[in-house]
N, C-alpha and C positions, 0 to 999 in steps of 0.2 A: 412606385407609381408607374403604371403603364401608359404608353403614348395614346392619346385620344385623337389629336388632330395634328396633321403635318402639312404645311403649305410649302410648295416648292416652285420657285420662279414665277410667282403670280404677276401677270401683266394685264392692266386694264387701260383701254384707250377710249376717248370720246372724239368722234369724227364730226367736226363743226365746220361752218362756213369759213371761219378764220384759220382753220388748220386742225391738226391732230393734237389733242390734249393728252399728254402722257401722264395720266393720273397716278398709276401704280407701276413701278418699274422693276419688275423681277425680284420681288421680295420673297424671302424664305424664313419660316419660323415653325415652332412646334408648341404644343400644349399638352401637358399630362393630365390624367384624370384627377379631378379635385383641385387643380391648380388655378390660381388667379393671375392672369397676365394683363398688365395695363399697357395700352398703346397711347402714347402721348405725342404732342406736337401742335404747332399753331394751325389755325384754320386754313384749309386748302392743301394740307400736306399729304392727303390721301388716306387718312385714318378710316373715315366712314366708307369710302369707296372700296377700300380693301376688304372690309368685313362683309359689305353687301355683295361683293363679288363671290364670296364663299358660298352664298345661298342663291346665286344667280338672280339677284334682285336689281341688277343694273338695267336700266331701261334701254332696250335695243330696238331701233337706233335711238339716240346717237352713240350709246355706249357699246363696247364689245370687249369681252375677255379674250385677249389675243395670245395668251400663253400661260403655261403653268399647270400645276396639279394641286388638288386639295383632297388629301386622304383623310377620311373619317370612318373609323371602324372598318377598315379594309376596303373601302370603296372610294373612288374618285368622284367627288360631288360635281365637278365640272363636266363629267361625262354622262350625268344622269339626264333623262328626258323630263319634260314638265311634270308628268304624273309621279315619277320617282322622287323628284326633289320636293314636291308638295308633301309627301309623306315624311320628309325630314324636317321641313320648316314648321315651326310651332309645335313639333312633336318631340323630336330628339335634339334639335337645336332651336332655341327660342331667342327672340330678339326684342329688346326694349328700345324704342326710338327716342330721339331727343325731345320732341315736343308732344306731350300726351294729348294736348287739345286737338292737334291735327292728326294724331295717330288713331284716336278714338272716333268712331262714326257718330256725328252729333245727333242723328235722327234715330238711333237705335239705343235701347236701354243698356245699362251696364250689365245687367243679368244676362241678356241675350248675347252680348259680346264675349263675356267670360265663358258662357256655356257652349258657344259655337265650336271651339276647339275640342272640348270634351266630347261632344257628339260626333264630330268629324273623325278625330284620331283615336278616341278611347271607346267608341261604340256605345256610349251611354244614351239612354232615352232622356226625354225632356225633364222628367221629374228627378232622376238621379243626377243629371247635369246641374240642375238648379240647386240641389242640396249640396253638391260638391262646390258650387260657386260660392255659396254662403261660407263654407269652411275656408276657402281660399281667401276671401275678403277678410275674414277674421284673422287668418294667418298673417296678413300684411298690415294688420292694425286698424282696420276700418270698423268702427263701433256700429252696433245695431245693423249688422250686415244684411240680415234677412229683410229689413225694411228699406234697404237702399238698392235692392236689385232692380226695381222698376223705375229708378231715377235715371236721368240722362246726364251725359258728361258735363253739361254746363252747370249742373247743380252741385258739382264737386269743386273743391279748391284745386289749385295746381298740384300741391303735394298729394292730395287724395287721388287725383287722376293718375299721378305717377305710380301710386300704390296699386291702383287698378291695373295698370299696364304690367306691373311686376306680377300680380296675381294671374293675369292672362299668360305671362311668360312661364310661370311655374305650373300651370294647370295640368300639363301632361308629363310632369316629372322629367324635364329634359336633362340630358347628359351635359349639355353646354348651354350657358346663358350668355348672350352677347348684349352688352349694355352700351348703347351709343350716346355718350354724353347725357345720361339720364337726369342729371341734377343741374344742368346749365341754366334752365329757365326758372330755377327756384331760389328763394332767398337762403342765406347761409345756414340758418337754423334748420330749415327743412332739408337742405343738402345733407347735413350731418345725420338727420333722422333716417333719410333714405339710404345713406351709405351704411349706417349701423344695421338697418333692416336687412340689406343684402348680405352683409357679413354674417349675420345670425342665421339667415336662411341657407347660405352656402354651407355653414358648419353643420346645420341640421340635416340637410338633404344630400350633401356631398357632391354637388355638381361643380363643374369647372366653369370659370367665368373669363370672358374677355371684356375688359372695361376700357372704354375709349374716352379720352378727355384731353383738354388742353391745359388743365389745372393740375400741376404736379402735387400741390398740397392735398388734394382730395384722395389721392391713391397711396399716400405714404403709409397709412395703417391698414390698407385694404389688400394690396397686391403682393404676390410673391416675387414676380419678375416684372421688369419694365422694358418696353421697347420704344425707342425714340425714332420718330419718322420726320423726314424733311424732304420736300419736293418729290414725294412718291418713292423715296428710298428709306431703308432702315439705316440709320447712322450710328446707333449704339443700342446694345442690349446687355442687361445684367440683372442680378438679384437687386431688389429695391434698395436694401441697405447699402450694398456695394456701390450702386450708381449714385446715391445721394452723398456718400462719403468720399467717393473717388471718381467723379465724372471724367471721362477721357476724350470726349468730342467737344470741340469749341461751341457747337450749338447747344449741347446739353449744359455746358458751363454757363452759357448765356441764359438759358431757361431758369436754372437754379438761382442765378444772380438776381432774377426779377422777383423772387419769392420773399415776402416778409419773413424775418427770422426773430425768434424770441431771444436769442443769445447775442443780438446786435444792439448797440446803443442807438438812441434816437437820432444821433448825428449821422449814422450810416444811411446813405442814399440807395434806394432801389435802382437797379440798372435796367437798361433796355438794349435790345440788339438793333443797331442802326441798319438802315436800308430796308429793302423789300425782298420777299422770296422771288426766285426766278420765274420767268414766264414758262409755264408747262408746255406751251406750244413750241417754244424755242429754248430748250434747256441748253446750258453751256456744255462744252465738250468735257471739261474737267469736273471738279467737285462742285455740286450745286450750291454749296455754302461759301464758295470762294470769295465772292464780291463783298460779303459781310464779315469775313473772318479776319481776326487780328493775329492769328498764328500762321497765316498762309505762307507758302513758299512757291517757287516757280513751278514745281512739278504739279501743284494743285490745279493750275490753270489748264493743263493739258491732259491729265489722267484722273479719272474718278476712282478713288480707292474702294476696294471691296471690304467687307467685314473681316477683321482679323482678330485673333485672341490677344488680349492684353492682361489676362488674369484668369483664374478659374471661373468658368461660366460667364466671362465678361468679354464682349467683342465690341469693336468700334471700327468705323470706316474713316480713317484719317491717316495722312502720310506723316504727321508730326506727332511726336510724343510730347503732349502738352505739359507733362510733369517735369520735363527737362529744359523747357524754354520759357521765356517771358514774352507775353504779347506786347504789341505796340498799341498802347491805350491812350486815349485823351478824354478829359472831362468826365462825362457821365459813365464811360466804360470802366473807370478805375476800379469799381467794385465787382466786375464780372468775374475775374480770375482771382480766386482767393483760396 
């Protein structure tokens, strides 16, 4: 597989009255053609801001991309002007947002909203765009699609609205689809349907996917690689199977410890990570996870580790080899490290 996307040292800041919010702090990663990369982490860790920065979707002000490069098909997306980046958005790189009700325009029909990108990017006339819209809605599993084109978003269920968003994202056959927590507002059954739909369409179309979520259980059967973010930093990256079987960062261990498992008895308690994430306006000098970490050593308070290899295709940002030490745990944390 050839390299499709390469992010180098991406930094994004928000300049507020309270101070400068360091939302994304020099992250670097890559994505190959046809690959699915999951970006996981708790709310506020920088997942959504990082991918919105790729397409220059950060509101300016108060936001500003203060550093880095985003190479896509030989061009730096961050150096493109407004007209150039518009030809990339929705065309070669599509994005599905978290809440389809607020992403869809409530006063425009579904048919118009799906057709718009086809006319803008593909040069179709109204009749051809409408015909293609029916095909796209059928592709994502909306029955009687031709009769639903003139309906409005409020006439669709949450799951159906998300299917419409996927149809819009796929309308121009993008090379890359970014899905920003697309199943968060949906019930578990619909989540599974949407995830299976994306997997099927990925295999049929051959596009690459960046899937953003805070739920590690959703991406277990979807992604090829997983990237864990915390406080605007990447703290671990690995193939999905390797990361689940051999987590090497204390934060990743905590996330996995909070997941229900079928191989555990009912007596096993789910665990939580005590404390709160750091203030992004006043990040600590050392590791951002230091205050919540049960593996910490003195060095962690003064120096923030960079990503370093711990195995084939597996990197982590931690001064401690968690496989060689036992954490200091109490009460509810006893199940975190296992």
